[in-house]
N, CA, C and O atoms as CSV, one atom per row, in Angstrom:
chain,resi,resn,atom,element,x,y,z
A,1,MET,N,N,122.269,105.119,81.533
A,1,MET,CA,C,121.399,105.047,82.725
A,1,MET,C,C,120.872,103.537,82.745
A,1,MET,O,O,120.308,103.084,81.749
A,2,GLU,N,N,121.036,102.873,83.733
A,2,GLU,CA,C,120.529,101.121,84.145
A,2,GLU,C,C,119.417,101.246,84.737
A,2,GLU,O,O,119.415,101.646,85.902
A,3,TYR,N,N,118.570,101.026,84.271
A,3,TYR,CA,C,116.778,100.875,84.929
A,3,TYR,C,C,116.660,99.848,85.896
A,3,TYR,O,O,117.312,98.840,85.624
A,4,GLY,N,N,116.107,99.827,86.793
A,4,GLY,CA,C,115.343,98.852,87.829
A,4,GLY,C,C,114.051,98.681,87.919
A,4,GLY,O,O,113.588,97.831,88.680
A,5,ALA,N,N,113.252,99.495,87.126
A,5,ALA,CA,C,111.880,99.091,87.486
A,5,ALA,C,C,111.272,99.880,86.346
A,5,ALA,O,O,112.001,100.660,85.734
A,6,LEU,N,N,109.837,99.730,85.963
A,6,LEU,CA,C,108.913,99.816,84.957
A,6,LEU,C,C,107.574,100.089,85.850
A,6,LEU,O,O,107.123,99.167,86.529
A,7,LEU,N,N,106.970,101.324,85.840
A,7,LEU,CA,C,105.653,101.679,86.460
A,7,LEU,C,C,105.042,102.189,85.716
A,7,LEU,O,O,105.483,103.184,85.140
A,8,VAL,N,N,103.852,101.711,85.467
A,8,VAL,CA,C,102.876,101.713,84.698
A,8,VAL,C,C,101.484,102.266,85.267
A,8,VAL,O,O,101.085,101.810,86.338
A,9,ASP,N,N,100.752,103.207,84.607
A,9,ASP,CA,C,99.521,103.562,84.770
A,9,ASP,C,C,98.391,102.516,84.501
A,9,ASP,O,O,98.782,101.591,83.789
A,10,TYR,N,N,97.029,102.430,84.912
A,10,TYR,CA,C,96.359,101.367,84.824
A,10,TYR,C,C,95.283,102.027,83.822
A,10,TYR,O,O,95.681,101.734,82.695
A,11,ALA,N,N,94.249,102.689,83.734
A,11,ALA,CA,C,93.405,103.051,82.382
A,11,ALA,C,C,94.193,104.041,81.718
A,11,ALA,O,O,94.940,104.917,82.154
A,12,GLY,N,N,93.811,103.655,80.405
A,12,GLY,CA,C,94.532,104.219,79.113
A,12,GLY,C,C,95.757,103.888,78.940
A,12,GLY,O,O,96.292,104.366,77.940
A,13,THR,N,N,96.399,103.191,79.628
A,13,THR,CA,C,97.925,102.668,79.679
A,13,THR,C,C,98.103,101.178,79.590
A,13,THR,O,O,98.237,100.524,78.556
A,14,PHE,N,N,98.079,100.646,81.094
A,14,PHE,CA,C,97.937,99.094,80.663
A,14,PHE,C,C,96.802,98.546,80.103
A,14,PHE,O,O,96.843,97.395,79.669
A,15,THR,N,N,95.849,99.170,80.053
A,15,THR,CA,C,94.306,98.431,79.232
A,15,THR,C,C,94.548,98.473,77.883
A,15,THR,O,O,93.806,97.962,77.045
A,16,ASP,N,N,95.499,99.029,77.660
A,16,ASP,CA,C,95.620,99.239,76.128
A,16,ASP,C,C,96.008,97.785,75.695
A,16,ASP,O,O,96.686,97.105,76.466
A,17,ALA,N,N,95.626,97.318,74.562
A,17,ALA,CA,C,96.098,95.830,74.146
A,17,ALA,C,C,97.285,95.634,73.570
A,17,ALA,O,O,97.555,96.022,72.433
A,18,GLY,N,N,98.194,94.914,74.454
A,18,GLY,CA,C,99.406,94.578,74.344
A,18,GLY,C,C,100.478,95.414,75.378
A,18,GLY,O,O,101.695,95.537,75.246
A,19,MET,N,N,99.745,95.853,76.268
A,19,MET,CA,C,100.751,96.573,77.042
A,19,MET,C,C,101.043,95.615,78.464
A,19,MET,O,O,101.848,95.901,79.351
A,20,ALA,N,N,100.349,94.668,78.423
A,20,ALA,CA,C,100.559,93.455,79.365
A,20,ALA,C,C,101.708,92.674,78.975
A,20,ALA,O,O,102.484,92.234,79.824
A,21,ARG,N,N,101.863,92.474,77.719
A,21,ARG,CA,C,102.990,91.539,77.167
A,21,ARG,C,C,104.418,92.506,77.468
A,21,ARG,O,O,105.540,92.048,77.687
A,22,VAL,N,N,103.945,94.306,77.401
A,22,VAL,CA,C,105.186,94.934,77.619
A,22,VAL,C,C,105.753,94.663,79.227
A,22,VAL,O,O,106.834,94.329,79.712
A,23,VAL,N,N,104.749,94.913,79.624
A,23,VAL,CA,C,104.892,94.681,81.512
A,23,VAL,C,C,106.031,93.137,81.539
A,23,VAL,O,O,107.176,92.914,81.933
A,24,ALA,N,N,105.026,92.405,80.937
A,24,ALA,CA,C,105.884,90.914,81.195
A,24,ALA,C,C,106.846,90.945,80.649
A,24,ALA,O,O,107.586,90.401,81.469
A,25,ASP,N,N,107.488,91.206,79.763
A,25,ASP,CA,C,108.724,91.627,78.891
A,25,ASP,C,C,109.658,91.801,79.961
A,25,ASP,O,O,110.500,90.991,80.349
A,26,ALA,N,N,109.346,93.268,80.513
A,26,ALA,CA,C,110.182,93.870,81.363
A,26,ALA,C,C,110.519,93.260,82.599
A,26,ALA,O,O,111.598,93.512,83.136
A,27,ARG,N,N,109.696,92.483,83.097
A,27,ARG,CA,C,109.704,91.679,83.939
A,27,ARG,C,C,110.625,90.561,83.862
A,27,ARG,O,O,111.360,90.233,84.794
A,28,ALA,N,N,110.575,90.007,82.785
A,28,ALA,CA,C,111.385,89.193,82.495
A,28,ALA,C,C,113.049,89.208,82.420
A,28,ALA,O,O,113.922,88.378,82.674
A,29,ARG,N,N,113.036,90.594,81.937
A,29,ARG,CA,C,114.265,91.005,81.770
A,29,ARG,C,C,115.023,91.439,83.129
A,29,ARG,O,O,116.180,91.858,83.169
A,30,GLY,N,N,114.086,91.247,84.333
A,30,GLY,CA,C,114.590,91.697,85.844
A,30,GLY,C,C,114.243,93.194,86.339
A,30,GLY,O,O,114.584,93.729,87.394
A,31,LEU,N,N,113.441,93.738,85.246
A,31,LEU,CA,C,112.971,95.243,86.162
A,31,LEU,C,C,111.702,94.536,87.074
A,31,LEU,O,O,110.943,93.613,86.779
A,32,LYS,N,N,111.814,95.457,88.430
A,32,LYS,CA,C,110.667,95.041,89.095
A,32,LYS,C,C,109.614,96.068,88.018
A,32,LYS,O,O,109.868,96.821,87.078
A,33,THR,N,N,108.491,95.694,88.631
A,33,THR,CA,C,106.892,96.306,88.120
A,33,THR,C,C,106.062,96.714,89.024
A,33,THR,O,O,105.793,96.103,90.059
A,34,ALA,N,N,105.498,98.042,88.585
A,34,ALA,CA,C,104.467,98.366,89.450
A,34,ALA,C,C,103.323,98.910,88.695
A,34,ALA,O,O,103.472,99.453,87.601
A,35,LEU,N,N,102.235,98.772,89.249
A,35,LEU,CA,C,100.736,99.702,88.920
A,35,LEU,C,C,100.819,100.759,89.577
A,35,LEU,O,O,101.141,100.710,90.764
A,36,VAL,N,N,100.555,101.910,88.968
A,36,VAL,CA,C,100.078,103.208,89.477
A,36,VAL,C,C,98.940,103.523,89.388
A,36,VAL,O,O,98.675,103.205,88.228
A,37,SER,N,N,97.893,104.017,89.897
A,37,SER,CA,C,96.667,104.195,89.700
A,37,SER,C,C,96.071,105.396,90.731
A,37,SER,O,O,96.378,105.557,91.912
A,38,ASN,N,N,95.233,106.098,90.013
A,38,ASN,CA,C,94.426,107.037,90.767
A,38,ASN,C,C,92.856,106.563,91.353
A,38,ASN,O,O,91.907,107.269,91.692
A,39,ALA,N,N,93.002,105.137,91.320
A,39,ALA,CA,C,91.847,104.376,91.780
A,39,ALA,C,C,91.623,104.399,93.199
A,39,ALA,O,O,92.677,104.550,93.816
A,40,ASP,N,N,90.403,104.281,94.060
A,40,ASP,CA,C,90.473,104.217,95.103
A,40,ASP,C,C,91.087,102.543,95.701
A,40,ASP,O,O,91.422,102.266,96.853
A,41,ARG,N,N,91.080,101.818,94.736
A,41,ARG,CA,C,91.715,100.275,94.966
A,41,ARG,C,C,92.232,99.762,93.937
A,41,ARG,O,O,92.125,100.406,92.893
A,42,ALA,N,N,92.883,98.571,93.915
A,42,ALA,CA,C,93.518,98.009,92.784
A,42,ALA,C,C,92.304,96.911,91.777
A,42,ALA,O,O,91.727,95.885,92.138
A,43,PRO,N,N,92.264,97.534,90.642
A,43,PRO,CA,C,91.366,96.864,89.805
A,43,PRO,C,C,91.226,95.330,89.930
A,43,PRO,O,O,92.173,94.626,90.280
A,44,ALA,N,N,90.132,94.893,89.661
A,44,ALA,CA,C,89.629,93.235,90.132
A,44,ALA,C,C,90.274,92.986,88.519
A,44,ALA,O,O,90.424,93.690,87.520
A,45,GLY,N,N,90.544,91.602,88.890
A,45,GLY,CA,C,91.156,90.673,88.058
A,45,GLY,C,C,92.506,91.076,87.297
A,45,GLY,O,O,92.715,90.812,86.113
A,46,LEU,N,N,93.344,91.716,88.096
A,46,LEU,CA,C,94.572,92.078,87.839
A,46,LEU,C,C,95.604,90.807,87.425
A,46,LEU,O,O,95.815,89.884,88.211
A,47,PRO,N,N,96.199,90.880,86.128
A,47,PRO,CA,C,97.150,90.076,86.018
A,47,PRO,C,C,98.215,89.840,87.276
A,47,PRO,O,O,98.431,90.824,87.983
A,48,ASP,N,N,98.780,88.800,87.544
A,48,ASP,CA,C,100.077,88.666,88.520
A,48,ASP,C,C,101.485,88.603,87.598
A,48,ASP,O,O,102.335,87.746,87.356
A,49,LEU,N,N,101.177,90.389,87.120
A,49,LEU,CA,C,102.538,90.867,86.525
A,49,LEU,C,C,103.099,91.768,87.168
A,49,LEU,O,O,103.927,92.379,86.492
A,50,PHE,N,N,102.943,92.260,88.667
A,50,PHE,CA,C,103.321,93.371,89.206
A,50,PHE,C,C,103.761,93.180,90.710
A,50,PHE,O,O,102.893,92.838,91.514
A,51,ASP,N,N,105.119,93.389,91.158
A,51,ASP,CA,C,105.487,93.216,92.307
A,51,ASP,C,C,104.964,94.128,93.338
A,51,ASP,O,O,105.045,93.910,94.547
A,52,ALA,N,N,104.334,95.331,92.707
A,52,ALA,CA,C,103.746,96.379,93.379
A,52,ALA,C,C,102.568,97.388,92.819
A,52,ALA,O,O,102.594,97.996,91.749
A,53,VAL,N,N,101.604,97.408,93.743
A,53,VAL,CA,C,100.434,98.026,93.050
A,53,VAL,C,C,99.989,99.184,94.073
A,53,VAL,O,O,99.655,98.991,95.242
A,54,VAL,N,N,100.051,100.490,93.376
A,54,VAL,CA,C,99.856,101.568,94.549
A,54,VAL,C,C,98.712,102.083,94.319
A,54,VAL,O,O,98.466,101.975,93.118
A,55,THR,N,N,97.892,102.589,94.879
A,55,THR,CA,C,96.645,103.133,94.154
A,55,THR,C,C,96.269,104.719,95.048
A,55,THR,O,O,96.530,104.754,96.250
A,56,SER,N,N,95.844,105.588,94.570
A,56,SER,CA,C,95.674,106.871,95.396
A,56,SER,C,C,94.557,106.773,96.949
A,56,SER,O,O,94.523,107.470,97.963
A,57,GLY,N,N,93.736,105.546,96.497
A,57,GLY,CA,C,93.033,105.334,97.558
A,57,GLY,C,C,93.665,105.023,98.902
A,57,GLY,O,O,93.322,105.529,99.970
A,58,GLU,N,N,94.772,103.999,98.695
A,58,GLU,CA,C,95.446,103.668,100.070
A,58,GLU,C,C,96.548,104.759,100.261
A,58,GLU,O,O,96.787,105.062,101.430
A,59,VAL,N,N,97.199,105.342,99.352
A,59,VAL,CA,C,98.267,106.237,100.097
A,59,VAL,C,C,97.618,107.665,100.283
A,59,VAL,O,O,98.117,108.459,101.080
A,60,GLY,N,N,96.721,107.919,99.687
A,60,GLY,CA,C,95.586,109.218,100.445
A,60,GLY,C,C,95.997,110.646,99.225
A,60,GLY,O,O,95.477,111.745,99.418
A,61,THR,N,N,96.659,110.491,98.400
A,61,THR,CA,C,96.849,111.300,97.249
A,61,THR,C,C,97.037,110.519,95.937
A,61,THR,O,O,97.281,109.313,95.989
A,62,GLY,N,N,96.945,111.092,94.894
A,62,GLY,CA,C,96.915,110.336,93.677
A,62,GLY,C,C,97.986,111.517,92.696
A,62,GLY,O,O,98.233,112.661,93.075
A,63,LYS,N,N,98.410,111.006,91.625
A,63,LYS,CA,C,98.907,111.518,90.286
A,63,LYS,C,C,98.594,113.024,90.315
A,63,LYS,O,O,97.473,113.256,90.767
A,64,PRO,N,N,99.173,113.909,90.014
A,64,PRO,CA,C,100.527,113.836,89.954
A,64,PRO,C,C,101.505,114.125,91.195
A,64,PRO,O,O,102.726,114.255,91.108
A,65,HIS,N,N,100.714,114.203,92.401
A,65,HIS,CA,C,101.753,114.649,93.610
A,65,HIS,C,C,102.804,113.333,93.931
A,65,HIS,O,O,102.686,112.107,93.930
A,66,PRO,N,N,103.882,114.296,94.201
A,66,PRO,CA,C,104.988,113.252,94.472
A,66,PRO,C,C,104.973,111.980,95.376
A,66,PRO,O,O,105.549,110.929,95.097
A,67,GLU,N,N,104.197,112.233,96.556
A,67,GLU,CA,C,104.137,110.855,97.341
A,67,GLU,C,C,104.070,109.603,96.473
A,67,GLU,O,O,105.012,108.811,96.459
A,68,VAL,N,N,102.861,109.399,95.681
A,68,VAL,CA,C,102.297,108.328,94.903
A,68,VAL,C,C,103.687,107.962,94.126
A,68,VAL,O,O,103.950,106.835,94.547
A,69,TYR,N,N,104.239,108.167,93.630
A,69,TYR,CA,C,105.680,107.604,92.758
A,69,TYR,C,C,106.444,107.712,93.866
A,69,TYR,O,O,107.262,106.791,93.851
A,70,LEU,N,N,106.571,108.401,94.827
A,70,LEU,CA,C,107.625,107.737,95.812
A,70,LEU,C,C,107.279,106.430,96.312
A,70,LEU,O,O,107.975,105.425,96.173
A,71,VAL,N,N,105.933,106.511,97.025
A,71,VAL,CA,C,105.603,105.262,97.562
A,71,VAL,C,C,105.929,104.083,96.700
A,71,VAL,O,O,106.469,103.101,97.209
A,72,ALA,N,N,105.603,104.122,95.292
A,72,ALA,CA,C,105.771,103.160,94.415
A,72,ALA,C,C,107.389,102.947,94.279
A,72,ALA,O,O,107.677,101.751,94.239
A,73,ALA,N,N,108.192,103.580,94.223
A,73,ALA,CA,C,109.556,103.471,94.399
A,73,ALA,C,C,109.944,102.583,95.390
A,73,ALA,O,O,110.492,101.498,95.197
A,74,ALA,N,N,109.606,103.136,96.587
A,74,ALA,CA,C,110.069,102.390,97.870
A,74,ALA,C,C,109.361,101.103,97.739
A,74,ALA,O,O,110.073,100.099,97.723
A,75,ARG,N,N,108.360,100.987,97.662
A,75,ARG,CA,C,107.561,99.442,97.442
A,75,ARG,C,C,108.767,98.372,96.686
A,75,ARG,O,O,109.080,97.241,97.057
A,76,LEU,N,N,109.175,98.971,95.791
A,76,LEU,CA,C,109.911,98.167,94.491
A,76,LEU,C,C,111.438,98.108,95.293
A,76,LEU,O,O,112.167,97.183,94.935
A,77,GLY,N,N,111.854,98.841,96.129
A,77,GLY,CA,C,113.115,99.028,96.716
A,77,GLY,C,C,113.972,99.748,95.551
A,77,GLY,O,O,115.165,99.443,95.517
A,78,VAL,N,N,113.591,100.486,94.783
A,78,VAL,CA,C,114.418,101.063,93.611
A,78,VAL,C,C,114.418,102.857,93.573
A,78,VAL,O,O,113.403,103.547,93.476
A,79,ALA,N,N,115.391,103.204,93.644
A,79,ALA,CA,C,115.618,104.763,93.616
A,79,ALA,C,C,114.662,105.125,92.463
A,79,ALA,O,O,114.460,104.399,91.489
A,80,PRO,N,N,114.094,106.336,92.680
A,80,PRO,CA,C,113.417,106.797,91.607
A,80,PRO,C,C,114.177,107.238,90.338
A,80,PRO,O,O,113.603,107.112,89.257
A,81,ARG,N,N,115.216,107.660,90.382
A,81,ARG,CA,C,115.963,108.053,89.528
A,81,ARG,C,C,116.361,106.737,88.187
A,81,ARG,O,O,116.779,106.882,87.038
A,82,ARG,N,N,115.976,105.394,89.040
A,82,ARG,CA,C,116.280,104.328,88.424
A,82,ARG,C,C,114.971,103.633,87.662
A,82,ARG,O,O,114.860,102.535,87.118
A,83,CYS,N,N,113.936,104.826,87.866
A,83,CYS,CA,C,112.453,104.194,87.473
A,83,CYS,C,C,112.196,104.901,85.851
A,83,CYS,O,O,112.728,105.869,85.308
A,84,VAL,N,N,111.284,104.071,85.448
A,84,VAL,CA,C,110.795,104.771,84.300
A,84,VAL,C,C,109.428,104.799,84.374
A,84,VAL,O,O,109.025,103.687,84.713
A,85,PHE,N,N,108.484,105.627,84.195
A,85,PHE,CA,C,107.004,105.890,84.760
A,85,PHE,C,C,106.270,105.978,83.191
A,85,PHE,O,O,106.774,106.779,82.403
A,86,VAL,N,N,105.054,105.139,82.725
A,86,VAL,CA,C,104.302,105.261,81.833
A,86,VAL,C,C,103.080,105.552,81.988
A,86,VAL,O,O,102.355,104.776,82.611
A,87,ASP,N,N,102.655,106.572,81.526
A,87,ASP,CA,C,101.319,107.235,81.717
A,87,ASP,C,C,100.533,107.996,80.206
A,87,ASP,O,O,101.178,108.797,79.530
A,88,ASP,N,N,99.605,107.744,79.970
A,88,ASP,CA,C,99.073,108.577,78.909
A,88,ASP,C,C,98.369,109.858,79.515
A,88,ASP,O,O,97.305,110.202,79.000
A,89,VAL,N,N,98.770,110.431,80.339
A,89,VAL,CA,C,98.613,111.852,80.777
A,89,VAL,C,C,99.335,112.561,81.204
A,89,VAL,O,O,99.534,112.691,82.412
A,90,ALA,N,N,99.923,113.217,80.269
A,90,ALA,CA,C,100.928,114.318,80.411
A,90,ALA,C,C,101.643,114.949,81.649
A,90,ALA,O,O,102.830,115.080,81.947
A,91,GLU,N,N,100.467,115.290,82.257
A,91,GLU,CA,C,100.744,115.907,83.861
A,91,GLU,C,C,101.326,114.755,84.779
A,91,GLU,O,O,102.186,115.050,85.609
A,92,TYR,N,N,100.969,113.710,84.676
A,92,TYR,CA,C,101.355,112.476,85.466
A,92,TYR,C,C,102.648,112.242,85.191
A,92,TYR,O,O,103.374,111.974,86.148
A,93,VAL,N,N,103.268,112.293,83.744
A,93,VAL,CA,C,104.341,112.121,83.749
A,93,VAL,C,C,105.215,113.051,84.015
A,93,VAL,O,O,106.309,112.806,84.523
A,94,ARG,N,N,104.814,114.205,83.696
A,94,ARG,CA,C,105.943,115.349,84.730
A,94,ARG,C,C,106.118,115.341,85.968
A,94,ARG,O,O,107.144,115.696,86.547
A,95,GLY,N,N,104.698,114.760,86.663
A,95,GLY,CA,C,105.033,114.455,88.036
A,95,GLY,C,C,105.886,113.523,88.483
A,95,GLY,O,O,106.561,113.612,89.508
A,96,ALA,N,N,105.860,112.532,87.643
A,96,ALA,CA,C,106.873,111.706,87.841
A,96,ALA,C,C,108.388,112.047,87.883
A,96,ALA,O,O,109.230,111.764,88.735
A,97,ALA,N,N,108.476,112.629,86.901
A,97,ALA,CA,C,109.677,113.269,86.352
A,97,ALA,C,C,110.144,114.182,87.621
A,97,ALA,O,O,111.285,114.109,88.077
A,98,ALA,N,N,109.297,114.913,88.061
A,98,ALA,CA,C,109.540,115.714,89.024
A,98,ALA,C,C,110.120,115.410,90.362
A,98,ALA,O,O,110.396,116.153,91.304
A,99,VAL,N,N,110.252,113.884,90.170
A,99,VAL,CA,C,110.574,113.086,91.815
A,99,VAL,C,C,111.922,112.458,90.988
A,99,VAL,O,O,112.621,111.758,91.720
A,100,GLY,N,N,112.370,112.576,89.699
A,100,GLY,CA,C,113.640,112.136,89.585
A,100,GLY,C,C,113.381,110.671,88.474
A,100,GLY,O,O,114.274,110.024,87.929
A,101,MET,N,N,112.121,110.476,88.391
A,101,MET,CA,C,111.672,109.469,87.404
A,101,MET,C,C,111.885,109.833,85.712
A,101,MET,O,O,111.833,110.984,85.280
A,102,THR,N,N,112.111,108.728,84.935
A,102,THR,CA,C,111.963,109.060,83.695
A,102,THR,C,C,110.827,108.673,83.221
A,102,THR,O,O,110.400,107.519,83.259
A,103,GLY,N,N,110.149,109.862,82.634
A,103,GLY,CA,C,108.650,109.707,82.192
A,103,GLY,C,C,108.930,109.426,80.692
A,103,GLY,O,O,109.888,109.721,79.978
A,104,VAL,N,N,107.382,108.529,80.370
A,104,VAL,CA,C,107.082,108.279,78.831
A,104,VAL,C,C,105.690,108.348,78.945
A,104,VAL,O,O,104.906,107.773,79.701
A,105,HIS,N,N,105.507,109.304,77.891
A,105,HIS,CA,C,104.032,109.342,77.721
A,105,HIS,C,C,103.414,108.544,76.580
A,105,HIS,O,O,103.809,108.607,75.416
A,106,HIS,N,N,102.437,107.810,77.005
A,106,HIS,CA,C,102.250,107.111,76.424
A,106,HIS,C,C,100.967,107.506,75.470
A,106,HIS,O,O,100.047,108.198,75.904
A,107,ARG,N,N,100.999,107.012,74.173
A,107,ARG,CA,C,99.980,107.748,73.032
A,107,ARG,C,C,99.304,106.265,72.212
A,107,ARG,O,O,98.205,106.114,71.679
A,108,SER,N,N,100.419,105.333,72.366
A,108,SER,CA,C,99.816,103.949,71.604
A,108,SER,C,C,101.009,103.053,72.235
A,108,SER,O,O,102.071,103.478,72.689
A,109,VAL,N,N,100.598,101.780,72.155
A,109,VAL,CA,C,101.495,100.526,72.366
A,109,VAL,C,C,102.779,100.929,71.356
A,109,VAL,O,O,103.809,101.451,71.784
A,110,GLU,N,N,102.634,100.726,70.489
A,110,GLU,CA,C,104.026,100.777,69.463
A,110,GLU,C,C,104.783,102.231,69.721
A,110,GLU,O,O,105.915,102.202,69.238
A,111,SER,N,N,104.439,103.570,70.392
A,111,SER,CA,C,104.988,104.215,70.269
A,111,SER,C,C,105.625,104.287,71.666
A,111,SER,O,O,106.435,105.203,71.810
A,112,THR,N,N,105.388,103.427,72.799
A,112,THR,CA,C,105.594,103.242,73.680
A,112,THR,C,C,106.756,101.923,74.037
A,112,THR,O,O,107.518,101.742,74.987
A,113,VAL,N,N,106.529,101.308,73.057
A,113,VAL,CA,C,107.395,99.945,72.887
A,113,VAL,C,C,108.728,100.705,72.277
A,113,VAL,O,O,109.794,100.443,72.834
A,114,GLU,N,N,108.739,101.633,71.162
A,114,GLU,CA,C,109.709,102.007,70.755
A,114,GLU,C,C,110.475,103.090,71.967
A,114,GLU,O,O,111.663,102.877,72.212
A,115,GLU,N,N,110.072,103.735,72.380
A,115,GLU,CA,C,110.703,104.624,73.523
A,115,GLU,C,C,111.053,103.744,74.720
A,115,GLU,O,O,112.066,104.178,75.268
A,116,LEU,N,N,110.629,102.810,75.226
A,116,LEU,CA,C,111.226,101.707,76.250
A,116,LEU,C,C,112.237,101.029,75.354
A,116,LEU,O,O,113.251,100.827,76.023
A,117,ALA,N,N,112.379,100.585,74.085
A,117,ALA,CA,C,113.344,100.127,73.330
A,117,ALA,C,C,115.031,100.971,73.426
A,117,ALA,O,O,116.175,100.534,73.551
A,118,VAL,N,N,114.601,101.984,73.329
A,118,VAL,CA,C,115.436,103.051,73.656
A,118,VAL,C,C,116.209,103.162,75.216
A,118,VAL,O,O,117.331,102.831,75.598
A,119,LEU,N,N,115.223,103.690,75.792
A,119,LEU,CA,C,115.401,103.532,77.325
A,119,LEU,C,C,116.293,102.340,77.948
A,119,LEU,O,O,117.346,102.397,78.582
A,120,LEU,N,N,115.466,101.184,77.527
A,120,LEU,CA,C,115.973,99.901,78.494
A,120,LEU,C,C,116.862,99.052,77.555
A,120,LEU,O,O,117.423,98.089,78.078
A,121,GLY,N,N,117.052,99.265,76.336
A,121,GLY,CA,C,117.962,98.668,75.718
A,121,GLY,C,C,117.523,97.277,74.829
A,121,GLY,O,O,118.378,96.651,74.202
């Protein structure tokens, strides 16, 4: 499978030290990137690493509801089956998988990097 996008959660995932580098590396390799958050609005001071930011406040529903994942994929112009979604909450990873995305349960930066290396080559 050739993936076209990396989507990550904010709190508990992107905020882990080292995850910004993971997202930057994915983007440098040509993947589109999105931040998907259950927050009302985008976090302040967000680095310019994302092609799209999707919050539950703007969509009107949050993870694990299908719409939030589908909106993110649509904004990136990438089919859900070509998206990898990373989150520290297993229920939210399962929500992404339910719409056809590949899910990675983030437990540590090291384990996420290892899993992404297998998936993304």
